[in-house]
GUDRENBA-681268 format. One record per residue (C-alpha): residue number from 1; residue in one letter; x, y, z; chain. Coordinates in steps of 0.02 Angstrom, whole numbers, plus 50000, padded with zeros to 5 digits. Layout:
residues N
(node NUM,"A",(X,Y,Z),"A") ...
END
This chain:
residues 402
(node 1,"X",(50000,50000,50000),"A") (node 2,"X",(50143,50120,50040),"A") (node 3,"X",(50202,50104,49860),"A") (node 4,"X",(50031,50153,49793),"A") (node 5,"X",(50009,50298,49913),"A") (node 6,"X",(50181,50370,49873),"A") (node 7,"X",(50143,50359,49687),"A") (node 8,"X",(49982,50457,49715),"A") (node 9,"X",(50073,50595,49811),"A") (node 10,"X",(50217,50610,49686),"A") (node 11,"X",(50104,50618,49534),"A") (node 12,"X",(50020,50773,49605),"A") (node 13,"X",(49853,50703,49661),"A") (node 14,"X",(49762,50800,49797),"A") (node 15,"X",(49701,50646,49894),"A") (node 16,"X",(49800,50623,50056),"A") (node 17,"X",(49852,50453,50123),"A") (node 18,"X",(49699,50373,50204),"A") (node 19,"X",(49701,50244,50341),"A") (node 20,"X",(49597,50091,50304),"A") (node 21,"X",(49468,50045,50434),"A") (node 22,"X",(49383,49876,50449),"A") (node 23,"X",(49215,49841,50530),"A") (node 24,"X",(49164,49673,50601),"A") (node 25,"X",(48990,49599,50622),"A") (node 26,"X",(48927,49430,50683),"A") (node 27,"X",(48792,49322,50607),"A") (node 28,"X",(48705,49308,50776),"A") (node 29,"X",(48664,49494,50784),"A") (node 30,"X",(48481,49529,50754),"A") (node 31,"X",(48436,49647,50615),"A") (node 32,"X",(48382,49813,50687),"A") (node 33,"X",(48321,49973,50610),"A") (node 34,"X",(48479,50078,50587),"A") (node 35,"X",(48453,50263,50629),"A") (node 36,"X",(48505,50390,50500),"A") (node 37,"X",(48688,50430,50536),"A") (node 38,"X",(48809,50561,50476),"A") (node 39,"X",(48985,50593,50540),"A") (node 40,"X",(48951,50456,50667),"A") (node 41,"X",(48804,50555,50740),"A") (node 42,"X",(48624,50496,50755),"A") (node 43,"X",(48527,50630,50660),"A") (node 44,"X",(48362,50604,50752),"A") (node 45,"X",(48377,50733,50893),"A") (node 46,"X",(48461,50870,50789),"A") (node 47,"X",(48428,51003,50659),"A") (node 48,"X",(48569,50982,50531),"A") (node 49,"X",(48634,51115,50413),"A") (node 50,"X",(48783,51121,50296),"A") (node 51,"X",(48877,51260,50208),"A") (node 52,"X",(49046,51302,50132),"A") (node 53,"X",(49184,51421,50186),"A") (node 54,"X",(49167,51588,50096),"A") (node 55,"X",(49303,51709,50048),"A") (node 56,"X",(49366,51806,50201),"A") (node 57,"X",(49290,51689,50331),"A") (node 58,"X",(49389,51605,50471),"A") (node 59,"X",(49352,51479,50608),"A") (node 60,"X",(49294,51613,50731),"A") (node 61,"X",(49168,51695,50615),"A") (node 62,"X",(49101,51527,50554),"A") (node 63,"X",(49078,51454,50728),"A") (node 64,"X",(48988,51613,50785),"A") (node 65,"X",(48868,51599,50637),"A") (node 66,"X",(48833,51418,50687),"A") (node 67,"X",(48784,51467,50865),"A") (node 68,"X",(48945,51447,50967),"A") (node 69,"X",(48967,51575,51105),"A") (node 70,"X",(49134,51669,51119),"A") (node 71,"X",(49205,51552,51251),"A") (node 72,"X",(49157,51397,51151),"A") (node 73,"X",(49234,51472,50994),"A") (node 74,"X",(49397,51515,51083),"A") (node 75,"X",(49417,51342,51159),"A") (node 76,"X",(49368,51255,50997),"A") (node 77,"X",(49493,51354,50893),"A") (node 78,"X",(49632,51315,51018),"A") (node 79,"X",(49600,51130,50992),"A") (node 80,"X",(49564,51139,50804),"A") (node 81,"X",(49730,51225,50768),"A") (node 82,"X",(49818,51065,50818),"A") (node 83,"X",(49744,50993,50657),"A") (node 84,"X",(49722,51141,50539),"A") (node 85,"X",(49795,51318,50525),"A") (node 86,"X",(49658,51447,50553),"A") (node 87,"X",(49750,51565,50434),"A") (node 88,"X",(49737,51437,50293),"A") (node 89,"X",(49553,51392,50297),"A") (node 90,"X",(49518,51371,50111),"A") (node 91,"X",(49368,51443,50023),"A") (node 92,"X",(49251,51302,49973),"A") (node 93,"X",(49284,51183,50119),"A") (node 94,"X",(49123,51102,50179),"A") (node 95,"X",(49062,51111,50359),"A") (node 96,"X",(48906,51049,50450),"A") (node 97,"X",(48829,51097,50616),"A") (node 98,"X",(48707,51001,50724),"A") (node 99,"X",(48589,51101,50837),"A") (node 100,"X",(48481,51023,50973),"A") (node 101,"X",(48305,51006,50903),"A") (node 102,"X",(48222,51067,51063),"A") (node 103,"X",(48339,51199,51135),"A") (node 104,"X",(48427,51253,50975),"A") (node 105,"X",(48597,51242,51063),"A") (node 106,"X",(48747,51194,50958),"A") (node 107,"X",(48790,51011,50989),"A") (node 108,"X",(48919,50966,50855),"A") (node 109,"X",(49016,51058,50721),"A") (node 110,"X",(49108,50963,50582),"A") (node 111,"X",(49238,51027,50458),"A") (node 112,"X",(49291,50921,50307),"A") (node 113,"X",(49468,50975,50260),"A") (node 114,"X",(49499,50827,50143),"A") (node 115,"X",(49415,50675,50068),"A") (node 116,"X",(49486,50551,50193),"A") (node 117,"X",(49442,50629,50360),"A") (node 118,"X",(49340,50759,50453),"A") (node 119,"X",(49363,50862,50611),"A") (node 120,"X",(49221,50844,50736),"A") (node 121,"X",(49195,50968,50879),"A") (node 122,"X",(49084,50906,51021),"A") (node 123,"X",(48999,51049,51117),"A") (node 124,"X",(48897,50938,51235),"A") (node 125,"X",(49012,50966,51384),"A") (node 126,"X",(49077,51125,51464),"A") (node 127,"X",(49243,51107,51371),"A") (node 128,"X",(49226,51071,51183),"A") (node 129,"X",(49327,50920,51122),"A") (node 130,"X",(49399,50898,50948),"A") (node 131,"X",(49434,50734,50857),"A") (node 132,"X",(49499,50695,50683),"A") (node 133,"X",(49397,50549,50616),"A") (node 134,"X",(49469,50444,50474),"A") (node 135,"X",(49342,50378,50350),"A") (node 136,"X",(49343,50192,50308),"A") (node 137,"X",(49441,50169,50146),"A") (node 138,"X",(49478,50026,50028),"A") (node 139,"X",(49607,50014,49888),"A") (node 140,"X",(49555,49918,49733),"A") (node 141,"X",(49655,49870,49578),"A") (node 142,"X",(49545,49888,49424),"A") (node 143,"X",(49569,49853,49238),"A") (node 144,"X",(49485,49950,49098),"A") (node 145,"X",(49500,49912,48913),"A") (node 146,"X",(49418,49952,48748),"A") (node 147,"X",(49437,49986,48563),"A") (node 148,"X",(49466,50157,48489),"A") (node 149,"X",(49305,50216,48409),"A") (node 150,"X",(49312,50403,48379),"A") (node 151,"X",(49439,50490,48490),"A") (node 152,"X",(49544,50409,48627),"A") (node 153,"X",(49457,50521,48755),"A") (node 154,"X",(49283,50466,48698),"A") (node 155,"X",(49334,50283,48695),"A") (node 156,"X",(49408,50284,48869),"A") (node 157,"X",(49263,50387,48935),"A") (node 158,"X",(49143,50252,48876),"A") (node 159,"X",(49242,50124,48977),"A") (node 160,"X",(49209,50223,49135),"A") (node 161,"X",(49379,50311,49144),"A") (node 162,"X",(49382,50481,49228),"A") (node 163,"X",(49468,50634,49153),"A") (node 164,"X",(49607,50611,49280),"A") (node 165,"X",(49635,50430,49229),"A") (node 166,"X",(49637,50474,49044),"A") (node 167,"X",(49765,50612,49077),"A") (node 168,"X",(49876,50494,49178),"A") (node 169,"X",(49862,50360,49043),"A") (node 170,"X",(49917,50478,48905),"A") (node 171,"X",(50055,50550,49017),"A") (node 172,"X",(50134,50377,49025),"A") (node 173,"X",(50157,50377,48835),"A") (node 174,"X",(50199,50562,48815),"A") (node 175,"X",(50371,50525,48744),"A") (node 176,"X",(50336,50368,48640),"A") (node 177,"X",(50164,50377,48560),"A") (node 178,"X",(50089,50510,48448),"A") (node 179,"X",(49906,50510,48501),"A") (node 180,"X",(49861,50620,48353),"A") (node 181,"X",(49886,50473,48234),"A") (node 182,"X",(49777,50345,48322),"A") (node 183,"X",(49647,50260,48213),"A") (node 184,"X",(49488,50161,48235),"A") (node 185,"X",(49528,49981,48278),"A") (node 186,"X",(49672,50027,48393),"A") (node 187,"X",(49642,49976,48574),"A") (node 188,"X",(49691,50019,48752),"A") (node 189,"X",(49711,49930,48918),"A") (node 190,"X",(49749,50008,49086),"A") (node 191,"X",(49773,49940,49262),"A") (node 192,"X",(49746,50072,49395),"A") (node 193,"X",(49707,50096,49577),"A") (node 194,"X",(49541,50159,49644),"A") (node 195,"X",(49527,50224,49822),"A") (node 196,"X",(49351,50201,49890),"A") (node 197,"X",(49300,50310,50038),"A") (node 198,"X",(49148,50263,50141),"A") (node 199,"X",(49095,50145,50003),"A") (node 200,"X",(49106,50277,49867),"A") (node 201,"X",(49245,50301,49737),"A") (node 202,"X",(49363,50442,49786),"A") (node 203,"X",(49461,50559,49671),"A") (node 204,"X",(49620,50453,49654),"A") (node 205,"X",(49643,50351,49495),"A") (node 206,"X",(49824,50296,49489),"A") (node 207,"X",(49891,50210,49332),"A") (node 208,"X",(50006,50064,49369),"A") (node 209,"X",(50021,49988,49197),"A") (node 210,"X",(49954,50026,49024),"A") (node 211,"X",(49950,49956,48848),"A") (node 212,"X",(49911,50046,48686),"A") (node 213,"X",(49893,49941,48529),"A") (node 214,"X",(49919,50046,48374),"A") (node 215,"X",(49932,49981,48195),"A") (node 216,"X",(49956,49803,48259),"A") (node 217,"X",(50097,49849,48380),"A") (node 218,"X",(50080,49852,48569),"A") (node 219,"X",(50161,49988,48673),"A") (node 220,"X",(50177,49956,48859),"A") (node 221,"X",(50210,50072,49004),"A") (node 222,"X",(50240,50037,49189),"A") (node 223,"X",(50251,50158,49334),"A") (node 224,"X",(50399,50119,49446),"A") (node 225,"X",(50464,50196,49607),"A") (node 226,"X",(50654,50189,49613),"A") (node 227,"X",(50753,50151,49770),"A") (node 228,"X",(50780,50338,49800),"A") (node 229,"X",(50592,50371,49797),"A") (node 230,"X",(50575,50444,49622),"A") (node 231,"X",(50433,50401,49502),"A") (node 232,"X",(50493,50340,49333),"A") (node 233,"X",(50412,50263,49179),"A") (node 234,"X",(50480,50107,49095),"A") (node 235,"X",(50427,49993,48953),"A") (node 236,"X",(50415,49805,48966),"A") (node 237,"X",(50604,49788,48938),"A") (node 238,"X",(50648,49902,49082),"A") (node 239,"X",(50696,50044,48963),"A") (node 240,"X",(50652,50221,49010),"A") (node 241,"X",(50501,50290,48918),"A") (node 242,"X",(50564,50468,48937),"A") (node 243,"X",(50646,50549,48786),"A") (node 244,"X",(50731,50713,48750),"A") (node 245,"X",(50569,50777,48671),"A") (node 246,"X",(50384,50751,48698),"A") (node 247,"X",(50289,50679,48551),"A") (node 248,"X",(50170,50828,48545),"A") (node 249,"X",(50166,51004,48619),"A") (node 250,"X",(49987,50993,48685),"A") (node 251,"X",(49867,50865,48752),"A") (node 252,"X",(49767,50759,48632),"A") (node 253,"X",(49649,50851,48513),"A") (node 254,"X",(49670,50822,48326),"A") (node 255,"X",(49787,50863,48182),"A") (node 256,"X",(49705,50981,48057),"A") (node 257,"X",(49852,50994,47937),"A") (node 258,"X",(50014,50897,47921),"A") (node 259,"X",(50189,50938,47860),"A") (node 260,"X",(50187,50964,47671),"A") (node 261,"X",(50299,51036,47537),"A") (node 262,"X",(50143,51102,47449),"A") (node 263,"X",(49976,51149,47528),"A") (node 264,"X",(49833,51268,47484),"A") (node 265,"X",(49837,51408,47612),"A") (node 266,"X",(49660,51441,47678),"A") (node 267,"X",(49691,51629,47706),"A") (node 268,"X",(49809,51678,47565),"A") (node 269,"X",(49717,51563,47441),"A") (node 270,"X",(49879,51505,47359),"A") (node 271,"X",(49983,51347,47359),"A") (node 272,"X",(50137,51358,47470),"A") (node 273,"X",(50239,51243,47583),"A") (node 274,"X",(50171,51203,47755),"A") (node 275,"X",(50327,51163,47854),"A") (node 276,"X",(50245,51116,48017),"A") (node 277,"X",(50101,51022,48097),"A") (node 278,"X",(49937,51108,48141),"A") (node 279,"X",(49849,51048,48298),"A") (node 280,"X",(49668,51103,48307),"A") (node 281,"X",(49618,51141,48487),"A") (node 282,"X",(49503,51260,48582),"A") (node 283,"X",(49566,51436,48616),"A") (node 284,"X",(49661,51438,48781),"A") (node 285,"X",(49723,51258,48773),"A") (node 286,"X",(49895,51255,48859),"A") (node 287,"X",(50047,51233,48745),"A") (node 288,"X",(50199,51142,48815),"A") (node 289,"X",(50384,51154,48772),"A") (node 290,"X",(50429,50983,48703),"A") (node 291,"X",(50602,50991,48781),"A") (node 292,"X",(50721,51091,48889),"A") (node 293,"X",(50793,51245,48807),"A") (node 294,"X",(50815,51434,48795),"A") (node 295,"X",(50686,51553,48720),"A") (node 296,"X",(50761,51646,48572),"A") (node 297,"X",(50602,51736,48514),"A") (node 298,"X",(50439,51780,48603),"A") (node 299,"X",(50316,51907,48536),"A") (node 300,"X",(50202,51952,48392),"A") (node 301,"X",(50276,51909,48222),"A") (node 302,"X",(50165,51952,48073),"A") (node 303,"X",(50075,51803,47998),"A") (node 304,"X",(50143,51691,48137),"A") (node 305,"X",(50043,51790,48266),"A") (node 306,"X",(50101,51770,48445),"A") (node 307,"X",(50256,51664,48422),"A") (node 308,"X",(50385,51576,48531),"A") (node 309,"X",(50546,51497,48469),"A") (node 310,"X",(50655,51387,48579),"A") (node 311,"X",(50834,51328,48552),"A") (node 312,"X",(50855,51156,48632),"A") (node 313,"X",(51037,51123,48585),"A") (node 314,"X",(51160,51156,48444),"A") (node 315,"X",(51054,51052,48324),"A") (node 316,"X",(50869,51075,48365),"A") (node 317,"X",(50747,51220,48382),"A") (node 318,"X",(50557,51223,48393),"A") (node 319,"X",(50426,51356,48353),"A") (node 320,"X",(50249,51382,48419),"A") (node 321,"X",(50134,51495,48315),"A") (node 322,"X",(49964,51584,48323),"A") (node 323,"X",(49951,51586,48513),"A") (node 324,"X",(49809,51681,48595),"A") (node 325,"X",(49939,51737,48723),"A") (node 326,"X",(50115,51695,48774),"A") (node 327,"X",(50143,51615,48945),"A") (node 328,"X",(50198,51713,49097),"A") (node 329,"X",(50386,51736,49107),"A") (node 330,"X",(50415,51673,48929),"A") (node 331,"X",(50532,51802,48851),"A") (node 332,"X",(50694,51803,48755),"A") (node 333,"X",(50833,51723,48857),"A") (node 334,"X",(50716,51629,48976),"A") (node 335,"X",(50757,51447,49016),"A") (node 336,"X",(50612,51325,48997),"A") (node 337,"X",(50590,51144,49050),"A") (node 338,"X",(50511,51000,48957),"A") (node 339,"X",(50322,51006,48981),"A") (node 340,"X",(50321,51187,49042),"A") (node 341,"X",(50173,51290,48979),"A") (node 342,"X",(50240,51424,48863),"A") (node 343,"X",(50077,51491,48792),"A") (node 344,"X",(49898,51456,48744),"A") (node 345,"X",(49812,51406,48582),"A") (node 346,"X",(49736,51547,48481),"A") (node 347,"X",(49710,51612,48304),"A") (node 348,"X",(49824,51764,48294),"A") (node 349,"X",(49912,51805,48131),"A") (node 350,"X",(49860,51715,47971),"A") (node 351,"X",(49740,51587,48044),"A") (node 352,"X",(49559,51542,48007),"A") (node 353,"X",(49526,51463,48177),"A") (node 354,"X",(49607,51417,48342),"A") (node 355,"X",(49754,51299,48320),"A") (node 356,"X",(49939,51280,48354),"A") (node 357,"X",(50060,51274,48209),"A") (node 358,"X",(50211,51179,48276),"A") (node 359,"X",(50379,51189,48187),"A") (node 360,"X",(50544,51097,48208),"A") (node 361,"X",(50717,51148,48145),"A") (node 362,"X",(50865,51030,48127),"A") (node 363,"X",(51028,51122,48094),"A") (node 364,"X",(50928,51271,48034),"A") (node 365,"X",(50819,51173,47912),"A") (node 366,"X",(50633,51146,47946),"A") (node 367,"X",(50592,50960,47955),"A") (node 368,"X",(50437,50856,47990),"A") (node 369,"X",(50415,50851,48181),"A") (node 370,"X",(50325,50683,48168),"A") (node 371,"X",(50484,50599,48106),"A") (node 372,"X",(50601,50655,48244),"A") (node 373,"X",(50674,50510,48342),"A") (node 374,"X",(50775,50534,48501),"A") (node 375,"X",(50861,50404,48610),"A") (node 376,"X",(50783,50355,48778),"A") (node 377,"X",(50846,50416,48946),"A") (node 378,"X",(50947,50306,49063),"A") (node 379,"X",(50885,50126,49082),"A") (node 380,"X",(50825,50049,49245),"A") (node 381,"X",(50970,50025,49367),"A") (node 382,"X",(51034,49846,49363),"A") (node 383,"X",(51008,49830,49551),"A") (node 384,"X",(50821,49860,49529),"A") (node 385,"X",(50788,49765,49369),"A") (node 386,"X",(50744,49598,49450),"A") (node 387,"X",(50614,49678,49565),"A") (node 388,"X",(50545,49775,49417),"A") (node 389,"X",(50527,49618,49311),"A") (node 390,"X",(50431,49528,49449),"A") (node 391,"X",(50309,49672,49464),"A") (node 392,"X",(50299,49690,49274),"A") (node 393,"X",(50249,49508,49255),"A") (node 394,"X",(50111,49527,49385),"A") (node 395,"X",(50044,49686,49306),"A") (node 396,"X",(50058,49614,49130),"A") (node 397,"X",(49946,49470,49186),"A") (node 398,"X",(49819,49596,49253),"A") (node 399,"X",(49826,49693,49089),"A") (node 400,"X",(49785,49534,48993),"A") (node 401,"X",(49639,49498,49108),"A") (node 402,"X",(49718,49362,49213),"A") 
END
């Protein structure tokens, strides 16, 4: 479980590590009518209301609105601050208060700072008590698969995949597969973790292994945590999936025009070379640098519109055209990292609609970006390869439905 939890934290997911909780019943217990419960409280004797933290509110103002007197508020906050910083109460957090149905006195107040737990304040004694209650959780390993019919997003969505899972699946193949050239009949498989909280699926959907079958060839990817705690991506041979350059500068949409020595220009109405790839995407879609490098141009440039050019090394440069706007801090001389957002899709310059025209130079000559091949990063350390292969075999069996 520790492996799965660490993967979730390192991949940027918001769900904190939950503690699993088991309940036990006996067959000899008689079935009884179960009272309506919430936060471990029998709802019958209380009036229950819920709300969310608004901009500018803090624990003191919220507790006062819920019926706590000044002394109750002061004592509660003293105890709550052992679990949460009063100065960092986020807008949008949910809270619930329970008032006695007969007297109207505040009995309980509950704050939900995350998906895995809640903070419960008990006002039924002279001195309020505070407890952090962990919700019962369960980790499940799930497989999803399907054929590509339409877009990859639509196909995975039909299988029950969330947006987060689809994004993590495509991230695994960012360096090795060009999702813009998928075709109907291709297929996908993914093994991932689901964290269920109180019997309901939570927000975490961690990919552990994935397969993409494209034009009769299978591409595999496995998430691996190295001995020093870093998350890496390897194929079935233990080779790193990372490359010097990403396969595409933005997340999956569609290619509207490919690299061509002769193409009819939709604005100028003449035939001319199109020395790049056009990616049709909604205005505002983030554009990523495909590799580390230095910005050599950033600004408006005639028919290119808002334009950024990056030198990656002595051999390669890339260009990003027609942006709606250039990213913050992207200016001549700025250093950028692979995957960093450098701008947003638009239709500035000579463009009939929102898209990114992506260009690639090799030794000063524009070449087809789709044909660029770069060697992989360092392979899996030899000391870890045996452990990796054992886990790969287990996950490969899950991928195949075993």
